[in-house]
C-alpha positions as CSV (number, residue, x, y, z in Angstrom):
1,M,-24.5,117.2,-105.4
2,V,-27.3,115.8,-103.3
3,L,-25.7,112.4,-103.1
4,F,-22.4,114.0,-102.0
5,V,-24.2,115.8,-99.2
6,L,-25.9,112.7,-98.1
7,F,-22.7,110.7,-98.2
8,F,-21.0,113.5,-96.1
9,I,-23.8,113.4,-93.5
10,V,-23.5,109.6,-93.2
11,V,-19.7,109.8,-92.7
12,V,-20.1,112.5,-90.0
13,V,-22.8,110.5,-88.2
14,V,-20.9,107.3,-88.3
15,G,-17.7,109.0,-87.2
16,G,-19.5,110.8,-84.4
17,A,-21.1,107.5,-83.2
18,S,-17.7,105.7,-83.3
19,Y,-16.1,108.5,-81.3
20,L,-18.8,108.4,-78.6
21,L,-18.6,104.6,-78.4
22,G,-14.9,104.9,-78.0
23,Q,-15.2,107.4,-75.2
24,Q,-17.7,105.3,-73.4
25,R,-15.4,102.3,-73.6
26,I,-12.5,104.3,-72.1
27,R,-14.8,105.2,-69.2
28,D,-16.0,101.7,-68.8
29,I,-12.5,100.2,-68.8
30,A,-11.3,102.8,-66.3
31,A,-14.2,101.8,-64.0
32,F,-13.2,98.1,-64.5
33,A,-9.6,99.0,-63.6
34,G,-10.6,100.9,-60.5
35,A,-12.7,98.0,-59.3
36,H,-9.8,95.6,-59.7
37,G,-6.9,97.7,-58.6
38,L,-5.3,98.0,-62.0
39,T,-3.5,101.1,-63.3
40,V,-4.8,102.9,-66.4
41,L,-2.1,103.8,-68.9
42,G,-4.2,105.0,-71.8
43,S,-2.2,104.4,-75.0
44,D,1.1,104.1,-73.2
45,W,2.3,100.7,-74.4
46,D,5.9,100.1,-73.4
47,L,6.1,96.3,-73.7
48,D,7.2,96.2,-77.4
49,D,5.8,93.1,-79.3
50,R,6.7,90.6,-76.6
51,G,7.7,88.1,-79.4
52,F,4.0,87.8,-80.5
53,A,3.4,87.8,-84.3
54,L,0.0,89.3,-83.7
55,F,1.7,92.5,-82.5
56,R,3.6,92.7,-85.8
57,A,0.6,92.2,-88.1
58,G,-0.7,94.7,-90.6
59,N,0.6,98.1,-91.8
60,R,-0.2,100.1,-88.7
61,R,-0.7,99.0,-85.1
62,Y,-2.4,100.6,-82.1
63,W,-2.5,99.8,-78.4
64,R,-5.3,101.6,-76.4
65,N,-6.9,101.3,-73.0
66,V,-3.8,99.8,-71.6
67,L,-4.0,98.5,-68.0
68,R,-1.2,97.2,-65.8
69,G,-1.1,95.6,-62.4
70,Q,-1.8,92.3,-60.5
71,W,-4.6,89.9,-61.1
72,G,-4.4,88.0,-57.8
73,D,-0.7,87.3,-57.5
74,L,-0.1,87.4,-61.3
75,P,1.6,90.4,-63.0
76,V,-0.6,91.3,-66.0
77,A,-1.2,93.8,-68.7
78,Y,-4.3,94.4,-70.8
79,C,-4.8,96.3,-74.0
80,D,-7.3,97.0,-76.7
81,Y,-5.1,96.1,-79.7
82,S,-5.8,96.9,-83.4
83,Y,-3.9,96.5,-86.6
84,V,-4.7,98.0,-90.0
85,V,-4.3,96.2,-93.3
86,S,-4.1,98.5,-96.3
87,D,-4.6,97.5,-99.9
88,G,-4.5,100.5,-102.1
89,K,-7.5,102.7,-101.1
90,N,-9.0,99.8,-99.1
91,Q,-8.4,99.5,-95.4
92,N,-9.4,96.8,-92.9
93,T,-9.0,97.2,-89.1
94,V,-8.9,94.1,-86.9
95,S,-9.4,94.6,-83.2
96,F,-8.7,92.4,-80.2
97,S,-8.8,92.3,-76.4
98,N,-5.5,91.0,-75.0
99,V,-4.3,89.9,-71.6
100,I,-0.6,89.2,-71.1
101,A,0.9,87.6,-68.0
102,T,4.6,87.3,-67.2
103,I,5.5,83.7,-66.4
104,G,9.1,84.2,-65.1
105,M,10.8,81.8,-67.5
106,Q,11.8,81.5,-71.1
107,I,10.1,78.8,-73.2
108,P,9.7,77.8,-76.8
109,Q,6.6,79.5,-78.3
110,V,3.4,77.5,-78.5
111,R,0.3,78.9,-80.3
112,V,-3.1,77.5,-79.6
113,S,-6.0,78.7,-81.9
114,P,-9.6,77.6,-82.1
115,R,-10.4,75.8,-85.4
116,G,-13.0,77.4,-87.6
117,A,-16.0,75.3,-88.8
118,I,-14.1,74.3,-91.9
119,G,-10.9,73.4,-90.0
120,A,-12.9,71.4,-87.5
121,L,-14.6,69.4,-90.3
122,A,-11.3,68.8,-92.0
123,E,-9.7,67.6,-88.8
124,K,-12.6,65.1,-88.3
125,A,-12.5,64.0,-91.9
126,I,-8.9,63.8,-93.0
127,G,-6.8,65.5,-90.3
128,A,-5.9,69.2,-90.3
129,P,-2.5,70.8,-89.8
130,G,-1.2,71.0,-86.2
131,I,0.3,68.9,-83.4
132,R,-1.8,65.9,-82.3
133,F,-2.7,65.2,-78.7
134,E,-4.4,62.2,-77.1
135,S,-7.7,64.0,-76.8
136,I,-9.8,63.8,-80.0
137,E,-12.1,66.6,-78.7
138,F,-9.0,68.8,-78.2
139,N,-7.6,68.0,-81.7
140,D,-11.0,68.8,-83.2
141,R,-11.3,72.1,-81.5
142,F,-7.8,73.5,-81.5
143,D,-4.9,74.0,-83.9
144,V,-1.6,73.9,-82.1
145,Q,1.6,75.2,-83.7
146,A,4.9,75.3,-81.9
147,D,8.6,76.1,-82.3
148,D,9.3,72.8,-80.5
149,D,6.7,70.1,-80.9
150,A,8.0,67.9,-78.1
151,F,7.9,70.8,-75.7
152,A,4.3,71.6,-76.8
153,V,3.3,68.0,-75.9
154,E,4.9,68.4,-72.4
155,L,3.2,71.8,-71.9
156,I,-0.2,70.8,-73.0
157,D,-0.7,67.8,-70.7
158,A,-4.0,66.2,-69.6
159,Q,-4.7,68.9,-67.0
160,M,-3.9,71.7,-69.5
161,I,-6.1,70.1,-72.1
162,E,-9.0,69.9,-69.7
163,T,-8.4,73.6,-68.8
164,L,-8.3,74.7,-72.5
165,L,-11.4,72.8,-73.4
166,G,-13.2,74.7,-70.6
167,L,-12.4,78.1,-72.1
168,D,-14.6,80.4,-74.1
169,H,-14.5,79.2,-77.7
170,R,-13.4,82.6,-78.9
171,Y,-10.1,82.6,-77.0
172,H,-6.7,82.3,-78.6
173,L,-3.5,81.6,-76.6
174,V,0.2,82.1,-77.1
175,F,2.7,80.6,-74.6
176,G,6.2,82.1,-74.6
177,P,8.8,83.2,-75.0
178,G,8.5,85.0,-71.7
179,D,4.8,85.5,-71.3
180,V,1.4,83.9,-71.8
181,M,-1.1,85.9,-73.9
182,V,-4.8,85.1,-74.0
183,Y,-6.8,87.1,-76.6
184,S,-10.0,87.3,-78.5
185,H,-11.6,89.6,-81.1
186,R,-12.7,92.7,-79.3
187,L,-14.7,91.9,-76.2
188,A,-17.4,94.0,-74.4
189,V,-16.0,95.4,-71.2
190,P,-18.2,93.1,-68.9
191,E,-16.4,90.1,-70.6
192,I,-12.9,91.3,-69.9
193,G,-12.8,89.9,-66.4
194,A,-13.3,86.4,-67.7
195,L,-10.3,86.9,-70.0
196,F,-8.1,87.8,-67.0
197,D,-9.4,84.8,-65.1
198,A,-8.7,82.5,-68.0
199,T,-5.1,83.8,-68.2
200,A,-4.5,83.3,-64.5
201,L,-5.9,79.7,-64.6
202,I,-3.7,78.8,-67.6
203,V,-0.6,80.1,-66.0
204,Q,-1.4,78.1,-62.9
205,R,-1.8,75.0,-65.0
206,I,1.6,75.1,-66.5
207,P,3.0,71.7,-65.6
208,A,5.6,71.5,-62.8
209,L,7.8,69.4,-65.2
210,V,7.9,72.3,-67.6
211,R,8.8,74.8,-64.9
212,T,11.7,72.7,-63.6
213,R,13.1,72.3,-67.1
214,T,13.1,75.9,-68.2
215,V,15.5,78.8,-67.5
216,A,14.2,81.7,-65.5
């Protein structure tokens, strides 16, 4: 009986702390939005999955702290996104910070993910899966998968490679079909601005050759 009471107290304390942290994050993100002229939409996500596999992962999915507006001249949306993986009585929640920018054209999807330590070692030793580029540093750091390999090589040119190598090592990217998404495992609110900046820079670096060959 004593153990049950202690367990109940722990659950209540943990749940209460989680709730308070969640409420503080809502306030902090609202302040961030106000400082940058973004509109706060709460949990009102109306953009479906945008063709992103991440937004179809897990058994349940949640979009919270949704923001919409312009970052400079770029139309953007932000969300705290989570998905839940259930296995019997066990549940695991994975949470991300996501910025999505409309690029005004339809392109084959290209996914750029940072390699973990094992993947980086495998790439250096024997060559890991993914498209190869001229930059050894880039190949060591990133795994690139695409619906069209030739298009991915055009998209990730020398300037784009330089830009991606300058990003925070936690960032993942998805180009296409109609947007660019830059995301990371859940970031603290003071780090979100850098995620917006990275997204804007990446969209700016899309090669002119790619823009002229795609259909708006």
